[in-house]
C-alpha positions as CSV (number, residue, x, y, z in Angstrom):
1,X,2.2,-2.1,10.7
2,X,3.7,0.0,7.9
3,X,4.1,-1.4,4.4
4,X,6.0,0.2,1.6
5,X,5.1,0.0,-2.1
6,X,7.4,1.2,-4.9
7,X,5.0,2.2,-7.7
8,X,5.7,3.7,-11.1
9,X,2.6,5.2,-12.7
10,X,1.9,7.8,-15.4
11,X,1.6,11.5,-14.3
12,X,-1.9,11.5,-15.9
13,X,-3.2,9.3,-13.0
14,X,-4.3,11.1,-9.9
15,X,-2.4,9.8,-6.8
16,X,-5.6,9.6,-4.8
17,X,-7.3,7.4,-7.4
18,X,-4.3,5.1,-7.6
19,X,-4.3,4.7,-3.8
20,X,-8.0,4.1,-3.6
21,X,-7.8,1.6,-6.3
22,X,-4.9,-0.3,-4.6
23,X,-6.8,-0.3,-1.3
24,X,-10.1,-1.4,-2.8
25,X,-8.6,-4.2,-4.9
26,X,-6.3,-5.5,-2.2
27,X,-9.2,-5.4,0.4
28,X,-11.4,-7.5,-1.9
29,X,-8.7,-10.0,-2.7
30,X,-7.7,-10.3,1.0
31,X,-11.3,-10.9,2.1
32,X,-11.7,-13.6,-0.6
33,X,-8.4,-15.3,0.3
34,X,-8.8,-14.9,4.1
35,X,-12.5,-15.0,5.0
36,X,-11.7,-14.7,8.7
37,X,-10.7,-11.1,8.0
38,X,-14.3,-10.3,7.1
39,X,-15.4,-11.6,10.5
40,X,-12.7,-9.9,12.4
41,X,-13.2,-6.5,10.7
42,X,-17.0,-6.8,10.4
43,X,-17.8,-3.8,12.6
44,X,-15.3,-1.5,11.0
45,X,-16.2,-2.8,7.5
46,X,-12.8,-1.8,6.1
47,X,-9.3,-3.2,6.2
48,X,-7.4,0.0,5.5
49,X,-7.1,3.4,7.1
50,X,-8.5,6.3,5.1
51,X,-5.1,8.0,5.2
52,X,-1.9,7.3,3.3
53,X,1.5,8.8,2.7
54,X,3.1,9.2,-0.7
55,X,6.6,10.4,-1.4
56,X,8.5,11.0,-4.6
57,X,12.0,9.7,-5.2
58,X,12.6,11.9,-8.2
59,X,15.6,10.7,-10.1
60,X,17.0,8.4,-7.5
61,X,18.2,5.0,-8.9
62,X,15.6,2.3,-8.3
63,X,18.3,0.0,-6.8
64,X,18.9,2.6,-4.0
65,X,15.2,3.0,-3.4
66,X,14.6,-0.8,-3.3
67,X,17.5,-1.1,-0.9
68,X,16.0,1.6,1.4
69,X,12.6,-0.1,1.4
70,X,14.1,-3.5,2.1
71,X,15.9,-2.2,5.1
72,X,12.8,-0.8,6.7
73,X,11.2,-2.7,9.6
74,X,14.4,-4.6,10.2
75,X,15.7,-4.8,13.7
76,X,18.8,-2.6,14.2
């Protein structure tokens, strides 16, 4: 399942550190809120893949980017 995030962060933050932080925090929070995940993913000991994709939208208006993201994963 693919999920999209629209994130605005300063250029002084390394993208890899941002992604690792998002994955780590979300994994801990999900395990706390949904303990059954820990049992299900016990052997893998991780919820997220080690990979990620990041793209830049440059100067595109946020309203257009949001619209694009909202239209993803919708049946055609």
